[in-house]
C-alpha positions as CSV (number, residue, x, y, z in Angstrom):
1,M,9.8,-0.5,23.9
2,T,6.1,-1.2,23.5
3,D,3.9,-0.5,26.5
4,P,1.8,-3.7,26.8
5,A,-1.1,-1.7,28.1
6,M,-1.3,0.2,24.8
7,M,-1.4,-2.9,22.6
8,R,-4.6,-4.4,21.1
9,T,-5.5,-7.8,22.7
10,S,-8.3,-8.7,20.3
11,C,-8.5,-9.0,16.5
12,P,-9.8,-5.8,14.8
13,A,-11.4,-8.0,12.1
14,C,-13.2,-10.7,14.0
15,S,-12.7,-9.8,17.7
16,G,-10.9,-13.1,18.3
17,T,-8.3,-13.4,21.1
18,D,-6.2,-16.3,19.8
19,L,-3.3,-14.0,18.7
20,H,0.3,-14.8,18.0
21,E,3.2,-12.3,17.6
22,I,5.1,-12.9,14.4
23,Y,7.3,-9.8,13.9
24,R,8.5,-6.9,16.0
25,L,10.4,-3.8,15.4
26,D,11.1,-1.4,18.2
27,A,11.5,1.8,16.2
28,I,10.3,2.5,12.7
29,P,9.3,5.8,11.0
30,V,5.6,6.6,11.7
31,Q,5.3,7.7,8.1
32,S,7.3,6.6,5.0
33,C,5.6,8.5,2.2
34,I,6.2,11.9,3.7
35,L,8.2,14.7,2.0
36,L,10.7,16.3,4.3
37,G,12.5,19.5,3.4
38,S,15.9,19.1,5.1
39,P,18.3,16.4,6.4
40,E,17.8,17.7,10.0
41,E,14.0,17.4,9.8
42,A,14.4,13.9,8.3
43,R,16.8,12.6,11.0
44,A,14.5,14.0,13.7
45,F,11.4,12.4,12.3
46,P,9.4,10.4,14.9
47,T,9.5,6.6,15.2
48,A,7.3,4.1,17.0
49,P,7.2,0.4,17.7
50,M,5.5,-2.2,15.6
51,V,4.2,-5.6,16.8
52,L,2.6,-7.7,14.1
53,M,0.0,-10.2,15.4
54,F,-1.6,-13.1,13.6
55,C,-5.2,-14.0,14.4
56,D,-5.6,-17.7,14.3
57,T,-9.3,-17.4,14.1
58,C,-9.7,-15.4,10.8
59,G,-6.1,-15.0,9.5
60,F,-5.9,-11.3,9.8
61,I,-2.5,-9.7,10.6
62,F,-2.2,-6.3,12.2
63,N,0.1,-4.0,14.1
64,S,-1.2,-4.3,17.7
65,A,0.9,-1.3,18.7
66,F,-0.5,1.0,16.0
67,D,-1.4,4.5,17.1
68,A,-3.4,6.3,14.4
69,S,-2.7,9.7,16.0
70,K,0.9,9.4,15.0
71,V,0.1,9.4,11.2
72,D,-0.8,12.7,9.6
73,Y,-2.3,12.0,6.1
74,E,-3.1,15.7,5.7
75,S,0.6,16.6,5.6
76,T,2.8,16.5,2.6
77,T,2.5,12.8,1.8
78,E,3.4,11.5,-1.6
79,E,1.9,8.1,-2.3
80,S,1.1,8.4,-6.0
81,Q,2.5,5.7,-8.3
82,H,1.0,7.3,-11.5
83,F,4.4,8.5,-12.8
84,S,5.1,4.9,-13.8
85,G,4.0,3.7,-17.2
86,T,3.7,0.2,-15.7
87,F,1.4,1.3,-13.0
88,N,-0.7,3.5,-15.3
89,R,-1.3,0.7,-17.6
90,F,-2.5,-1.4,-14.7
91,A,-4.8,1.3,-13.5
92,R,-6.3,1.8,-17.0
93,K,-6.8,-2.0,-17.2
94,L,-8.7,-1.9,-13.9
95,A,-10.9,1.0,-15.0
96,A,-11.7,-0.8,-18.2
97,E,-12.5,-4.0,-16.3
98,I,-15.0,-2.1,-14.0
99,T,-16.5,-0.3,-17.0
100,E,-17.0,-3.6,-18.8
101,S,-18.4,-5.4,-15.7
102,L,-20.7,-2.7,-14.4
103,D,-22.9,-0.2,-16.2
104,M,-21.8,3.0,-14.4
105,K,-22.8,5.6,-17.0
106,G,-24.6,8.4,-15.2
107,K,-24.4,6.5,-11.9
108,N,-22.6,7.5,-8.8
109,T,-19.1,6.3,-7.7
110,L,-17.6,7.0,-4.3
111,E,-13.8,6.5,-4.1
112,I,-12.6,6.3,-0.5
113,G,-8.9,7.2,-0.3
114,S,-8.8,8.7,-3.8
115,G,-5.3,10.0,-3.3
116,K,-4.4,12.6,-5.9
117,G,-7.5,11.7,-8.0
118,E,-5.9,9.9,-11.0
119,F,-7.9,6.7,-10.8
120,L,-11.3,8.3,-10.4
121,R,-10.6,10.6,-13.3
122,E,-9.7,7.5,-15.4
123,L,-12.8,5.6,-14.3
124,A,-15.0,8.6,-15.0
125,T,-13.5,9.0,-18.5
126,T,-13.9,5.4,-19.3
127,S,-17.3,4.7,-17.8
128,G,-19.2,8.0,-17.7
129,T,-19.7,7.6,-13.9
130,I,-20.3,10.6,-11.7
131,G,-17.5,10.5,-9.2
132,L,-16.9,11.7,-5.6
133,G,-13.5,11.2,-4.1
134,V,-12.6,11.7,-0.5
135,D,-9.0,11.8,0.8
136,P,-7.4,14.1,3.4
137,G,-4.3,14.4,1.2
138,F,-6.0,15.5,-2.0
139,I,-4.1,18.4,-3.7
140,P,-6.4,20.1,-6.3
141,E,-3.7,21.6,-8.4
142,R,-2.1,18.2,-9.0
143,L,-5.1,16.9,-11.0
144,Q,-5.3,17.9,-14.6
145,E,-8.9,18.8,-15.4
146,V,-10.9,16.8,-18.0
147,A,-13.9,18.7,-19.2
148,E,-15.9,15.7,-20.2
149,V,-16.0,14.1,-16.7
150,D,-18.2,14.9,-13.7
151,I,-16.0,14.4,-10.6
152,T,-15.5,16.2,-7.4
153,F,-13.2,15.8,-4.4
154,R,-13.3,16.5,-0.7
155,R,-10.2,16.9,1.3
156,E,-11.4,14.9,4.2
157,F,-11.5,11.4,5.8
158,F,-14.3,9.1,4.9
159,A,-17.3,9.2,7.2
160,P,-20.7,7.7,6.2
161,E,-22.7,10.6,7.6
162,N,-20.9,12.9,5.2
163,I,-22.0,10.9,2.1
164,T,-25.4,12.4,1.2
165,V,-25.8,10.7,-2.2
166,A,-26.0,6.9,-2.1
167,P,-23.3,5.5,-4.4
168,D,-23.9,2.8,-6.9
169,L,-20.2,1.8,-6.6
170,V,-17.7,2.2,-3.8
171,V,-14.0,2.1,-5.0
172,C,-11.3,1.8,-2.4
173,R,-7.7,1.2,-3.6
174,H,-4.8,0.9,-1.2
175,T,-6.6,2.4,1.7
176,L,-7.9,-0.6,3.8
177,E,-4.4,-1.5,4.8
178,H,-4.1,1.9,6.4
179,I,-7.2,1.4,8.6
180,G,-6.8,0.1,12.1
181,P,-10.5,-0.7,13.0
182,V,-11.1,-2.6,9.8
183,K,-14.4,-4.2,10.9
184,T,-15.9,-0.8,11.7
185,F,-14.6,0.6,8.4
186,V,-16.3,-2.1,6.3
187,E,-19.5,-1.7,8.3
188,D,-19.4,2.0,7.6
189,V,-19.0,1.2,3.9
190,A,-22.1,-1.0,4.2
191,K,-24.0,1.9,5.7
192,V,-23.5,4.1,2.7
193,L,-24.7,1.3,0.5
194,S,-27.8,0.5,2.5
195,K,-30.1,2.5,0.2
196,S,-29.3,0.5,-2.9
197,S,-29.7,-3.2,-3.3
198,D,-27.6,-3.3,-6.5
199,A,-24.6,-1.3,-5.3
200,M,-21.1,-2.9,-5.6
201,T,-17.7,-2.4,-4.0
202,F,-14.3,-2.7,-5.6
203,F,-11.4,-3.0,-3.2
204,E,-7.7,-3.3,-4.0
205,T,-5.4,-4.2,-1.2
206,P,-1.8,-5.6,-0.9
207,D,-1.6,-9.3,-0.4
208,V,0.3,-10.4,2.7
209,R,0.6,-14.1,1.7
210,R,3.5,-13.1,-0.6
211,V,5.1,-11.1,2.1
212,L,5.0,-14.0,4.5
213,A,6.2,-16.5,1.9
214,E,9.1,-14.3,0.7
215,G,10.0,-12.7,4.1
216,A,9.5,-9.4,2.4
217,F,10.3,-7.1,5.3
218,W,10.4,-4.1,3.0
219,D,6.6,-4.4,2.5
220,I,6.0,-3.9,6.2
221,Y,5.8,-0.3,7.6
222,Y,4.0,1.7,10.1
223,E,1.2,3.2,7.9
224,H,0.3,-0.3,6.9
225,C,-1.3,-1.4,10.1
226,S,-3.6,-4.1,8.5
227,Y,-2.6,-7.0,6.3
228,F,-4.8,-9.4,4.3
229,T,-4.8,-12.5,2.2
230,L,-7.5,-13.4,-0.3
231,G,-9.3,-15.4,2.4
232,S,-9.0,-12.9,5.3
233,H,-10.1,-10.1,3.1
234,A,-13.2,-11.9,2.0
235,R,-14.0,-13.1,5.5
236,L,-14.0,-9.5,6.8
237,F,-16.5,-8.5,4.2
238,R,-18.7,-11.5,4.6
239,A,-18.9,-10.9,8.3
240,A,-20.3,-7.4,7.4
241,G,-23.1,-8.9,5.2
242,F,-21.3,-8.7,1.8
243,D,-21.3,-11.4,-0.8
244,V,-17.8,-11.5,-2.4
245,T,-18.5,-12.1,-6.1
246,R,-15.0,-11.9,-7.6
247,L,-11.7,-12.3,-5.9
248,Y,-8.2,-12.6,-7.5
249,L,-4.6,-11.5,-7.4
250,D,-3.1,-9.0,-9.9
251,Y,0.0,-6.9,-10.5
252,D,2.4,-9.8,-10.4
253,D,0.3,-11.3,-7.6
254,Q,1.0,-8.4,-5.3
255,Y,-2.5,-7.0,-5.0
256,I,-5.9,-8.4,-4.0
257,I,-8.8,-7.4,-6.2
258,Q,-12.2,-7.9,-4.7
259,Y,-15.7,-7.2,-5.9
260,A,-18.6,-7.5,-3.4
261,R,-22.2,-6.5,-2.9
262,K,-24.5,-6.4,0.1
263,S,-26.4,-9.6,0.1
264,A,-27.9,-12.1,2.6
265,Q,-27.1,-14.9,0.1
266,Q,-23.4,-15.8,0.0
267,T,-21.5,-18.2,-2.2
268,R,-18.0,-18.8,-1.0
269,L,-15.2,-18.9,-3.5
270,T,-12.5,-21.6,-3.4
271,Q,-9.6,-19.1,-3.1
272,E,-11.0,-18.0,0.3
273,D,-10.1,-21.4,1.8
274,D,-6.5,-20.4,2.9
275,L,-6.5,-20.6,6.7
276,D,-4.4,-23.7,7.1
277,E,-1.8,-22.5,4.6
278,L,-1.8,-19.1,6.3
279,R,-1.3,-20.5,9.7
280,A,1.8,-22.4,8.5
281,L,3.2,-19.3,6.7
282,A,2.7,-17.2,9.9
283,A,4.4,-19.8,12.1
284,A,7.4,-19.9,9.7
285,F,7.6,-16.1,9.2
286,P,9.8,-15.2,12.2
287,D,12.6,-17.4,10.9
288,R,12.0,-16.6,7.3
289,V,12.1,-12.8,7.7
290,R,15.2,-13.1,9.9
291,K,17.0,-15.0,7.1
292,I,16.0,-12.6,4.4
293,R,17.1,-9.6,6.4
294,D,20.5,-11.2,7.0
295,D,20.7,-12.1,3.3
296,W,20.3,-8.5,2.3
297,K,22.7,-7.2,4.9
298,N,25.3,-9.6,3.6
299,F,24.5,-8.7,0.0
300,V,25.1,-5.0,0.7
301,A,28.2,-5.7,2.8
302,D,29.6,-7.9,0.0
303,R,29.2,-5.2,-2.6
304,K,30.7,-2.6,-0.3
305,A,33.7,-4.9,0.4
306,Q,34.3,-5.1,-3.3
307,G,34.4,-1.3,-3.4
308,K,31.1,-1.0,-5.3
309,S,28.7,1.8,-4.9
310,I,25.0,1.0,-4.4
311,A,21.9,3.0,-5.2
312,L,18.3,2.1,-4.3
313,W,15.5,2.7,-6.9
314,G,12.3,3.6,-5.1
315,G,11.9,6.5,-2.7
316,G,8.5,5.3,-1.3
317,S,7.5,3.1,1.6
318,K,9.4,0.0,0.4
319,G,12.6,1.9,0.2
320,V,12.2,3.6,3.6
321,S,11.5,0.2,5.2
322,F,14.4,-1.5,3.4
323,L,16.8,1.2,4.7
324,T,15.5,1.6,8.2
325,T,14.8,-2.0,9.1
326,N,18.3,-3.0,8.3
327,D,20.1,0.2,9.4
328,L,21.6,0.7,5.9
329,D,21.8,4.5,6.2
330,D,25.5,4.7,5.4
331,Q,25.8,1.8,3.0
332,I,23.3,2.8,0.4
333,A,24.7,5.9,-1.3
334,R,21.7,7.2,-3.2
335,V,18.0,6.8,-3.6
336,I,16.3,7.3,-7.0
337,D,12.7,7.9,-7.9
338,I,10.9,9.0,-11.1
339,N,8.2,10.9,-9.1
340,P,9.2,14.6,-9.5
341,F,7.4,15.5,-6.3
342,K,9.7,13.3,-4.3
343,Q,12.9,14.5,-5.9
344,G,14.9,16.9,-3.8
345,K,13.1,15.8,-0.6
346,F,14.6,13.7,2.2
347,L,13.5,10.3,3.5
348,P,12.5,10.0,7.1
349,V,15.1,8.9,9.6
350,T,17.9,8.0,7.1
351,A,17.8,11.5,5.5
352,H,18.6,10.2,2.0
353,Q,17.8,12.9,-0.6
354,V,15.7,11.5,-3.4
355,Q,17.2,12.1,-6.8
356,A,16.0,11.8,-10.4
357,P,17.5,9.1,-12.5
358,E,19.4,11.7,-14.5
359,A,21.5,12.4,-11.4
360,L,23.1,9.0,-11.8
361,L,25.0,10.4,-14.8
362,D,27.3,12.4,-12.6
363,D,28.5,9.3,-10.6
364,P,27.0,6.0,-12.0
365,P,26.5,3.3,-9.4
366,D,27.8,-0.2,-9.8
367,T,24.6,-1.8,-8.4
368,I,21.0,-0.6,-8.1
369,I,18.6,-2.4,-5.8
370,V,15.1,-2.2,-7.3
371,M,12.3,-2.1,-4.7
372,N,9.7,-3.8,-6.8
373,P,10.6,-6.4,-9.5
374,I,7.5,-5.5,-11.6
375,Y,9.3,-2.3,-12.6
376,L,12.6,-3.9,-13.7
377,D,11.9,-3.6,-17.4
378,E,10.8,0.0,-17.1
379,I,13.9,0.9,-15.0
380,R,16.3,-0.9,-17.3
381,A,14.9,0.9,-20.3
382,H,15.2,4.2,-18.5
383,L,18.8,3.5,-17.6
384,N,19.6,2.4,-21.1
385,S,18.2,5.7,-22.4
386,L,20.8,7.4,-20.2
387,G,23.6,5.1,-21.5
388,L,23.9,3.3,-18.1
389,N,24.1,-0.4,-17.5
390,P,24.6,-1.1,-13.8
391,E,23.9,-4.4,-12.0
392,L,20.1,-4.5,-11.3
393,V,19.0,-6.6,-8.4
394,A,15.3,-6.7,-7.4
395,V,14.0,-7.5,-3.9
């Protein structure tokens, strides 16, 4: 159980103390995108409690029991989605949008949490920017070199004192949700932009409004200690002296896209006004998530009672959360992922071995649960190319 003395009692975004617990799990894997080499290592992987708190003041949601020391981003993590054509098209669209919106040719871009480097390479190719990526999990041999681009990477965490060249653009995709002290982090971003009045930021972060509305428990896991809506995302940046200039949802309304610059003059956008709706969604979430968890337990039990075999498509965080939250270790036979670096490895706690889609040919499943509906068409096409036509059900 959670030691109350170890839990945060104030909001990391606004320091507010009007907090309400909306979801609790007593033991979940402390990492879900980690590659484990054996079933024994996977079953012994550490777990920790999670207690989601809602801040009534600013709408921020966070794991008050989060302990950053339990997460090792320098280990063999595998977060890349760039083996999907669907995701690559989205990334290329974003790079083109930035290129069209901002003149970055010959200017400096800092990407915080650059992962394996795919997006910074795409942005540099498209815009002609000079890129620096920082990420403790960067693997040099994974990134195919492009002679025409000027990009470098550091295998380290972001620290403002280490950024010696003031960037004209800071890009940060799918990193803010991994940060506990979000206010301090955004203030650190502001520090590296202090030498340039025209510098911009581009942030991409999962949207928790959808998670609350859908009871999407599979989108809640330990590494994601911070959860935002359009409004709470913008409020965090405005409190740090940024003017949010563009704010919208993309990728089937799963991701927040935000452009902002340091400015004393601020013009609030209509989509930021979401606190009343957010309060209602947060209040309803405990009952909502309980129902959705039960629905999925019943779905799996029903298929098993019919003698059907079930596979899960998606060996990342969503899949790990889906399996471990509902204790489905023995009821889901197989886990499939197109990322070759995941294949052959084992998921934490459940010890499912991740397999390539071609492995389904040996013993085709009756039902496949797809961990993200945006990939349904891509997955269906892949299965059809293998001559397989199972029932596909998306979360």
